C-alpha positions in Angstrom: -21.9 164.2 -132.9 -24.3 163.1 -135.6 -26.5 160.2 -134.6 -26.4 156.9 -136.5 -29.4 156.8 -138.7 -31.0 158.0 -141.9 -31.5 161.7 -142.2 -34.4 161.3 -144.7 -36.3 158.6 -142.8 -35.4 159.9 -139.3 -34.6 156.4 -137.9 -31.9 153.7 -137.7 -34.4 150.9 -138.1 -33.6 150.3 -141.7 -29.8 150.8 -141.5 -27.5 148.2 -143.0 -23.9 148.7 -141.9 -21.4 148.2 -144.6 -18.1 149.3 -143.1 -16.5 150.0 -139.7 -13.0 151.6 -139.4 -11.0 152.6 -136.4 -10.4 156.3 -135.7 -7.2 157.8 -134.3 -7.1 157.9 -130.4 -9.3 160.7 -129.0 -10.6 161.7 -125.6 -14.0 160.7 -124.5 -16.3 157.9 -125.6 -15.0 155.3 -128.1 -15.9 156.2 -131.7 -15.5 154.6 -135.1 -15.9 155.6 -138.7 -19.1 153.9 -140.0 -20.5 153.5 -143.5 -24.1 152.4 -144.0 -27.1 152.5 -146.3 -30.8 153.0 -145.5 -32.6 149.9 -146.9 -35.8 152.0 -147.2 -34.7 155.1 -149.2 -31.2 153.9 -150.3 -29.5 156.9 -148.6 -25.7 156.3 -148.1 -23.8 157.7 -145.1 -20.2 157.7 -143.9 -19.3 159.5 -140.6 -17.9 159.1 -137.1 -20.3 157.4 -134.7 -20.3 156.2 -131.1 -19.2 152.6 -131.0 -22.1 151.7 -128.7 -24.6 153.0 -131.3 -23.0 150.8 -134.0 -23.0 147.8 -131.7 -26.7 148.3 -130.9 -27.6 148.2 -134.7 -25.4 145.1 -135.2 -26.9 143.3 -132.2 -30.4 143.9 -133.4 -30.1 141.4 -136.2 -30.9 137.8 -135.0 -28.8 135.0 -136.5 -27.6 131.6 -135.7 -25.1 131.3 -132.7 -21.6 131.9 -133.9 -22.7 133.2 -137.3 -22.3 136.9 -138.3 -23.5 138.5 -141.4 -21.7 141.8 -142.2 -21.4 143.8 -145.4 -23.0 141.0 -147.4 -20.5 138.4 -146.1 -21.0 135.5 -143.6 -18.5 134.9 -140.8 -18.1 131.8 -138.6 -15.3 131.2 -136.1 -14.3 134.8 -136.7 -13.4 134.2 -140.3 -15.2 134.8 -143.6 -16.9 131.7 -145.0 -15.8 130.4 -148.3 -18.0 129.8 -151.3 -17.8 126.0 -151.9 -20.3 125.7 -154.8 -23.8 126.1 -156.0 -26.9 123.9 -156.4 -30.3 123.9 -157.9 -33.0 122.8 -155.5 -36.5 121.8 -156.6 -39.6 122.8 -154.7 -42.8 121.0 -155.5 -46.2 122.5 -154.9 -49.6 121.1 -156.1 -51.4 123.2 -158.7 -54.7 122.4 -156.9 -55.6 120.6 -153.8 -58.9 119.5 -155.3 -57.4 117.0 -157.8 -54.6 115.0 -156.1 -53.7 113.2 -159.4 -52.4 116.3 -161.1 -48.6 116.6 -161.5 -47.1 119.0 -159.1 -45.6 122.2 -160.4 -41.8 122.5 -160.1 -40.0 125.6 -159.0 -36.2 125.5 -159.2 -34.2 127.7 -156.8 -30.5 128.4 -157.2 -28.5 128.2 -154.0 -24.9 128.8 -152.9 -23.0 126.7 -150.4 -20.7 128.5 -147.9 -18.3 126.6 -145.6 -16.3 127.5 -142.6 -12.8 126.1 -142.0 -14.3 124.2 -139.0 -16.7 122.3 -141.3 -19.9 124.4 -140.6 -21.8 124.7 -143.8 -24.6 127.0 -144.8 -26.8 126.9 -148.0 -28.5 130.1 -149.0 -30.6 131.2 -152.0 -28.2 132.8 -154.6 
């Protein structure tokens, strides 16, 4: 069986899993059909892989307890979070620390607000 990872880069360190599908019953170790992209070289892959290899890649990503990011979506309470709106946040930074009377520069950052059915809310850069 082909290992989970980028053939060009020779590692699974840069793998971003995009899909997981079940396979028909088969003897031996549990396998799934997995689709992923290498974030370093942009190589795309789709093949059968051992479930434990896929789980190892997914478990490598650290996140908040109960929050899962998969295929560009955020999940909480086992359900995808809903887009509830967007905001513009201002970030102020002084142009110089030598002259405290100068007006701060303003940087505006667009954000999106995601909400779970339980009320948990997450605001991310858009």
